[in-house]
N, C-alpha and C positions, 0 to 999 in steps of 0.2 A: 534876246527875242528869238522866237521860232516862227518864221513867216511861212505861210502856205499860200499857194495860188489856186483859186477856184474859178471855173468858167461861168458864163452867164446862166447855165443850167445847173449850177452848184456841183458840177463834176470836179473832182480833185485833179488838178493838173500836175502838181509837184511842190516840193519844198523850195523856198528861195534861200538856199544854204551856202551859196558861194559869196563870201563877203566882198570880194573884189570884182564881181560880175555886175554889169549894168543891167537895169531892168529890161532893156530891149533884147538881152540875150535869152530871156525866158519867153515862152509862148503866150504873151499877153495880148489879148484882143479886147475890143469894145465889150463892156459889160462884165469883165472879169473883176474879181475882188481879191484883196490880200487880207488874210486872216492871221492874227497873232495867236497861235495855239497856246502859248505860255500864259497869256493873260486869261484865256478861257479856263485853263486848268486851275489857275489861282482863284478865279471867281467861283468855280465849282467847289473848290476846297473850302472857301469862306462860307458858302451856303451850307455845306455839310457840317462844318464846325458850329455854325450858328444854330442849326437845327438840332445837333447833338446836345448843345449847351442848354437849349430850352426843353429838352426831354421829349420832344415831339418827333414823330416819324411822318414824313410827307413825301410824296412823289414830286419830283421837280421836272 
């Protein structure tokens, strides 16, 4: 997993890449979200593969 921390205003705060660090050691505030960028890139790849397979070109 590749976790990223975003603030309430969707500003990128940083990657959560220290496996032994506690969540409190990162600048987490109310309204923050944690995003798994690896899942997003897999989903994007699946959409692209599906669209290529069907022979259609569409903006996503």
